[in-house]
C-alpha positions, 0 to 999 in steps of 0.5 A: 267586175265592170258589170257589177260596177255598172249595175251598182252605179245605175242603182245609185243613180236611180236612187238619187234621182228618185230622192230628188224627184220626191223632194221636188214633188213635195216642194211643188205641192207645198208651194201650191197649197200655200198659194191656194191658201193665201191667193184670195187674201193677197189679191184683196190686199193688193186691190185695196192698196192699188188705189183708184188709178188701177182698174179694180176688175183687173185684179180678178184675172192676174196673169201670174201668182207666185210664191217666194221665200225671202226677199232677194232685193234686200241688202242683208247678208246671211251672217247678219242674223241680228239685222232688223231685215234678216227675217224679211230677206231669208224667212218671210213668205211673199206672194207676187201677183202680176197683172199684164194689160196692154196699157199697164204692167202692175205687180203686187208684193204681199208679205204673208207674215206681216200681212202687208201689200205693196203695189208697183206699176211699170215706170213708177219707182215708189210703191203705193203705201202698204196695206196693213189689216187693222185689228 
């Protein structure tokens, strides 16, 4: 009886592991497709919003580009569905572009849904004014 229990338990663990792996691979592929689709547009928006203090050539070689769904630093709770920032906190997609240089650390937050970008520099509290596509 214990051999059968062991076989059944092993089969269940393999099935759960396979299911988890498939979900992970699908999510990873989806994330890569979204980043590929919006990367250049996000970098262009960040470059335009970065101002004259940031070397424009630096945007061509970002050290990191990542995707995030929802903006975790907003003070909105899950049950506050009528809050004006609820979508930004839990639903909107953001691409974060990071540039690391010896003299500065810059990152840009690009909101895919609203087509807006904010550029931040290490040591500065306020972002540059957001870029918003006209038209």
